[in-house]
C-alpha positions as YAML, in Angstrom:
chain: A
units: angstrom
residues:
- id: 1
  name: MET
  ca: [-0.23, -0.25, 0.18]
- id: 2
  name: ALA
  ca: [3.19, 2.44, -1.01]
- id: 3
  name: GLN
  ca: [0.54, 4.26, -2.69]
- id: 4
  name: TYR
  ca: [-1.50, 5.72, -0.34]
- id: 5
  name: GLY
  ca: [-0.58, 8.08, 2.00]
- id: 6
  name: PRO
  ca: [0.45, 7.57, 5.75]
- id: 7
  name: ARG
  ca: [-3.47, 8.37, 7.12]
- id: 8
  name: ALA
  ca: [-5.07, 7.04, 5.05]
- id: 9
  name: GLN
  ca: [-3.40, 3.38, 5.38]
- id: 10
  name: LYS
  ca: [-4.22, 4.02, 8.79]
- id: 11
  name: LYS
  ca: [-8.17, 4.69, 8.03]
- id: 12
  name: ILE
  ca: [-7.95, 1.22, 5.55]
- id: 13
  name: LYS
  ca: [-6.59, -0.75, 8.86]
- id: 14
  name: LYS
  ca: [-9.29, 0.94, 11.23]
- id: 15
  name: VAL
  ca: [-12.17, -0.50, 8.40]
- id: 16
  name: MET
  ca: [-10.99, -3.33, 7.99]
- id: 17
  name: ASP
  ca: [-10.39, -4.27, 11.48]
- id: 18
  name: GLU
  ca: [-14.22, -3.55, 11.91]
- id: 19
  name: TYR
  ca: [-14.62, -5.63, 9.16]
- id: 20
  name: LYS
  ca: [-13.08, -8.47, 10.88]
- id: 21
  name: LYS
  ca: [-14.53, -7.86, 13.61]
- id: 22
  name: GLY
  ca: [-17.94, -8.31, 11.86]
- id: 23
  name: THR
  ca: [-18.99, -4.36, 12.63]
- id: 24
  name: LEU
  ca: [-19.02, -2.47, 9.85]
- id: 25
  name: LYS
  ca: [-22.00, -1.80, 8.46]
- id: 26
  name: SER
  ca: [-22.56, -1.03, 4.53]
- id: 27
  name: GLY
  ca: [-23.55, 3.24, 4.16]
- id: 28
  name: SER
  ca: [-26.92, 3.40, 3.14]
- id: 29
  name: THR
  ca: [-29.02, -0.06, 4.42]
- id: 30
  name: GLY
  ca: [-26.91, -0.25, 7.04]
- id: 31
  name: LYS
  ca: [-26.32, -3.52, 6.49]
- id: 32
  name: LYS
  ca: [-23.02, -6.47, 7.43]
- id: 33
  name: VAL
  ca: [-20.23, -5.95, 5.77]
- id: 34
  name: THR
  ca: [-19.38, -9.79, 4.16]
- id: 35
  name: SER
  ca: [-16.53, -8.41, 0.87]
- id: 36
  name: GLN
  ca: [-13.18, -8.16, 1.95]
- id: 37
  name: LYS
  ca: [-13.41, -5.94, -1.42]
- id: 38
  name: GLN
  ca: [-16.53, -3.98, -0.56]
- id: 39
  name: ALA
  ca: [-14.93, -2.94, 3.07]
- id: 40
  name: VAL
  ca: [-11.44, -2.32, 1.68]
- id: 41
  name: ALA
  ca: [-13.46, 0.35, -0.76]
- id: 42
  name: ILE
  ca: [-14.83, 1.75, 1.97]
- id: 43
  name: GLY
  ca: [-11.49, 2.65, 4.04]
- id: 44
  name: ILE
  ca: [-11.05, 4.39, 0.81]
- id: 45
  name: SER
  ca: [-13.48, 6.24, 0.16]
- id: 46
  name: GLU
  ca: [-13.71, 7.36, 4.00]
- id: 47
  name: ALA
  ca: [-10.26, 8.60, 3.58]
- id: 48
  name: ARG
  ca: [-10.81, 10.28, 0.21]
- id: 49
  name: LYS
  ca: [-13.13, 12.20, 1.47]
- id: 50
  name: GLU
  ca: [-11.55, 13.08, 4.54]
- id: 51
  name: GLY
  ca: [-8.92, 14.89, 1.97]
- id: 52
  name: ASP
  ca: [-6.18, 11.56, 2.53]
- id: 53
  name: LYS
  ca: [-3.68, 11.13, -0.28]
- id: 54
  name: VAL
  ca: [-5.06, 7.97, -2.61]
- id: 55
  name: PRO
  ca: [-4.55, 7.68, -5.95]
- id: 56
  name: LYS
  ca: [-7.81, 8.67, -8.70]
- id: 57
  name: GLU
  ca: [-10.34, 6.50, -9.59]
- id: 58
  name: PRO
  ca: [-9.83, 4.85, -12.29]
- id: 59
  name: LYS
  ca: [-12.42, 6.38, -15.23]
- id: 60
  name: LYS
  ca: [-14.59, 4.20, -16.58]
- id: 61
  name: GLN
  ca: [-15.44, 3.42, -19.85]
- id: 62
  name: ALA
  ca: [-18.64, 3.00, -21.97]
...
């Protein structure tokens, strides 16, 4: 995870710890997150919202 800043790494680690404990909930529905990929995406999204150093999202091709 060298491409992420130190604050972003801490945020992602915190979210992954919540995922491992089974307490991580998804945003709008509040359901428990069961996918590791989804947990990482939530961590990156939260870090991005706080302005931490995170790579840009890949451009979607139509």
